C-alpha positions in Angstrom: 137.6 -198.5 67.6 135.3 -195.7 66.4 131.9 -196.8 65.1 129.9 -194.9 62.5 126.2 -195.5 61.9 124.9 -194.8 58.4 121.6 -193.0 57.8 120.2 -196.3 56.4 121.3 -198.2 59.5 119.8 -195.6 61.8 116.5 -195.9 60.0 116.5 -199.7 60.4 117.1 -199.4 64.2 114.6 -196.5 64.5 111.9 -198.6 62.8 112.7 -201.7 64.9 112.6 -199.8 68.2 109.4 -198.0 67.3 107.6 -201.1 66.1 108.6 -203.2 69.1 108.6 -200.7 72.0 106.8 -197.6 70.9 109.9 -195.5 71.5 110.1 -192.8 68.9 113.6 -191.6 68.0 113.9 -188.3 66.1 116.4 -187.8 63.3 118.4 -185.8 65.8 119.0 -188.9 67.9 121.3 -190.6 65.3 124.5 -189.6 67.0 123.1 -190.4 70.5 122.1 -193.9 69.3 125.5 -194.6 67.8 127.2 -193.4 71.0 125.1 -195.5 73.3 125.2 -198.7 71.3 128.9 -198.6 70.5 129.8 -200.2 73.8 127.7 -203.3 72.9 129.5 -203.5 69.5 132.8 -203.6 71.4 131.6 -206.1 74.0 130.4 -208.4 71.2 133.5 -207.9 69.0 131.3 -206.6 66.2 132.6 -204.3 63.4 129.5 -202.6 62.2 126.0 -201.6 63.2 124.7 -203.8 60.5 126.2 -206.8 62.3 124.7 -205.6 65.6 121.3 -205.3 63.9 121.5 -208.9 62.8 122.5 -209.9 66.3 119.5 -208.1 67.8 116.9 -209.3 65.4 118.0 -212.9 65.2 118.3 -213.4 69.0 115.4 -215.8 69.9 115.7 -214.9 73.6 115.1 -211.2 72.9 117.7 -210.5 75.6 119.9 -208.3 73.3 116.9 -206.3 72.2 116.2 -205.6 75.9 119.8 -204.6 76.4 119.6 -202.2 73.5 116.5 -200.6 75.0 118.2 -200.2 78.3 121.0 -198.4 76.6 118.9 -195.9 74.8 116.3 -195.2 77.5 116.7 -193.7 81.0 115.7 -195.8 84.0 116.0 -193.0 86.5 113.7 -193.3 89.5 113.6 -192.5 93.2 111.6 -193.4 96.2 108.7 -191.0 96.7 109.4 -189.3 93.4 106.7 -186.8 92.5 105.3 -187.0 96.0 101.9 -185.3 95.3 100.8 -188.6 93.7 101.4 -190.5 96.9 99.6 -187.7 98.8 96.6 -188.2 96.5 96.7 -191.9 97.0 96.7 -191.4 100.8 94.2 -188.5 101.0 91.6 -189.4 98.4 91.9 -192.9 96.9 92.4 -194.9 100.2 89.5 -193.2 102.0 87.3 -194.0 98.9 88.2 -197.7 99.3 88.0 -197.9 103.0 84.7 -199.8 102.9 86.1 -202.4 100.5 89.6 -202.5 102.1 90.8 -203.8 98.7 93.0 -202.0 96.3 94.6 -203.1 92.9 97.4 -200.9 91.5 99.6 -201.3 88.4 103.0 -199.7 88.3 103.4 -200.0 84.5 107.0 -198.9 84.1 108.5 -199.8 87.4 112.2 -199.7 86.4 114.3 -200.8 89.4 111.4 -200.9 91.8 111.4 -197.7 93.8 107.9 -196.7 92.5 106.0 -199.9 93.5 107.8 -200.1 96.9 106.8 -196.5 97.5 103.2 -197.3 96.7 103.3 -200.3 99.1 104.9 -198.2 101.9 102.1 -195.6 101.4 99.4 -198.2 101.7 100.9 -199.8 104.8 101.6 -196.5 106.4 98.2 -195.0 106.0 95.7 -197.8 105.9 93.9 -198.3 109.3 94.7 -201.8 110.4 96.6 -202.7 107.2 96.5 -206.4 108.0 92.7 -206.3 107.3 93.3 -204.8 103.8 93.8 -206.7 100.5 96.7 -205.0 98.7 98.0 -206.1 95.3 100.4 -204.2 93.1 101.5 -205.4 89.6 104.9 -203.9 88.8 106.0 -204.3 85.2 108.7 -203.2 82.8 110.0 -204.2 79.4 113.5 -204.6 80.8 114.4 -207.9 82.5 117.5 -206.3 83.9 115.7 -203.7 85.9 113.0 -206.1 86.9 115.6 -208.4 88.4 117.0 -205.6 90.5 113.5 -204.6 91.5 112.5 -208.1 92.6 115.7 -208.4 94.7 114.6 -205.3 96.7 118.2 -204.4 97.7 119.3 -200.8 97.6 122.2 -198.6 98.7 121.5 -196.3 101.6 121.8 -193.2 99.6 118.7 -194.2 97.6 116.6 -193.5 100.7 117.4 -189.8 101.1 113.7 -188.9 100.7 112.4 -191.6 102.9 111.8 -190.7 106.6 114.0 -192.8 108.9 111.1 -194.3 110.8 109.4 -195.3 107.6 112.6 -196.9 106.3 113.0 -198.8 109.5 109.5 -200.3 109.4 109.8 -201.5 105.8 113.5 -202.3 105.1 116.2 -204.3 106.9 119.6 -202.6 107.4 122.5 -204.6 106.1 125.3 -205.7 108.5 128.9 -206.8 107.9 129.5 -207.2 104.2 126.1 -205.8 103.5 126.7 -202.6 105.5 125.3 -199.6 103.7 122.6 -201.6 102.0 118.9 -202.1 102.8 116.7 -205.0 101.9 112.9 -204.9 101.5 111.0 -206.6 104.3 108.7 -209.6 103.4 105.4 -207.9 104.2 106.2 -205.3 101.5 107.5 -207.7 98.9 104.5 -210.0 99.4 102.0 -207.5 97.9 104.0 -206.8 94.7 104.2 -209.1 91.7 107.0 -208.2 89.2 106.4 -209.2 85.6 107.9 -208.3 82.2 105.3 -206.6 80.1 105.6 -204.6 76.9 103.2 -201.6 76.9 102.8 -202.0 73.1 101.1 -205.4 73.6 97.5 -205.3 72.4 96.3 -207.0 75.6 97.6 -207.2 79.1 97.3 -210.2 81.5 95.0 -208.3 83.9 91.7 -210.0 84.7 90.1 -207.6 87.1 89.6 -203.8 86.8 92.2 -201.7 88.5 91.8 -198.9 91.0 94.9 -197.0 89.9 97.6 -197.1 87.1 101.0 -195.4 87.4 102.6 -194.6 84.0 105.1 -191.9 84.8 107.8 -190.5 82.6 107.4 -193.2 80.0 105.2 -191.5 77.4 107.8 -188.9 76.8 109.5 -191.5 74.6 106.3 -192.1 72.5 104.8 -190.1 69.7 101.2 -188.8 70.0 99.5 -191.7 68.2 101.3 -194.2 70.4 100.4 -192.2 73.5 96.8 -192.2 72.5 96.7 -195.9 71.9 98.3 -196.6 75.3 96.2 -194.2 77.3 93.0 -195.7 75.9 94.2 -199.2 76.7 94.8 -198.0 80.3 91.2 -196.7 80.3 89.8 -200.2 79.5 91.7 -201.7 82.4 90.6 -199.2 85.1 87.3 -199.6 86.9 84.8 -196.8 86.7 86.2 -194.0 88.9 89.7 -195.4 88.7 92.8 -193.1 88.3 95.7 -192.7 86.0 98.9 -191.0 87.1 101.4 -189.7 84.5 104.8 -188.0 84.9 105.4 -184.3 85.7 106.9 -183.8 82.3 104.0 -185.3 80.4 100.6 -184.2 79.4 97.5 -185.6 77.7 96.5 -182.2 76.4 97.0 -183.2 72.8 95.9 -186.8 73.1 92.4 -187.9 72.4 91.1 -189.8 75.4 88.0 -190.3 77.6 89.6 -189.4 81.0 88.5 -186.5 83.2 91.5 -184.3 84.2 91.7 -183.7 87.9 95.2 -182.1 88.0 98.0 -181.7 85.4 99.2 -185.3 85.9 96.1 -187.0 87.5 93.2 -188.3 85.5 90.1 -190.3 86.4 87.9 -192.7 84.4 84.3 -191.4 84.5 82.0 -193.2 87.0 
């Protein structure tokens, strides 16, 4: 069955998605939205996008709204993606915190978990006597589906193409038998990460103590500039003086009003 979305229906979805998640869909995305959501209409045996809109907005569990966001957004990620950020963490941030031996990091759009696990591997690999350090990483996403996968910490072997074999061996268990070709995160890595569903559009986040570093990479490309500005300035409040914000390689704060000092095209620091 072919599904056609009317201009009015598209505007209703567009407004809902923007108000709830901050994702801004241009007028040119009408065909893309219809294409990506058509499968859900078929799965749910619905006839029109109007029926699907009712399904999404009247679902008290919010699960269908999350499914919809999964379909219209991209959850692409890799281990050690954009490696210069992890070099900066190793070469600058960790030496700055050597005296405290304490670090608090937020991976604010963690998707299926590769980013927070890469952060944890970097900390364990490069901290002198890591057992003496206090590492804590909050890993959040709006999607319960990707969070479930992230928390499971189970990945196919080809996901580790950018991870040195010795590093992989120290932090992941190789599957045997029916699990051959899979790798499972080791307990020491999992223990320092808390996975939690958070919506970046929330006015406040459940973070009590100032953070040393926030990763928010390749997320703001979905937001318009006012939403980017609101989010970036919320991040500013949750960082300690001298804390850092990392954004994605395809993103820039050039046109966003903020109080950060720019250290590199994708690395920003809160003033001391």
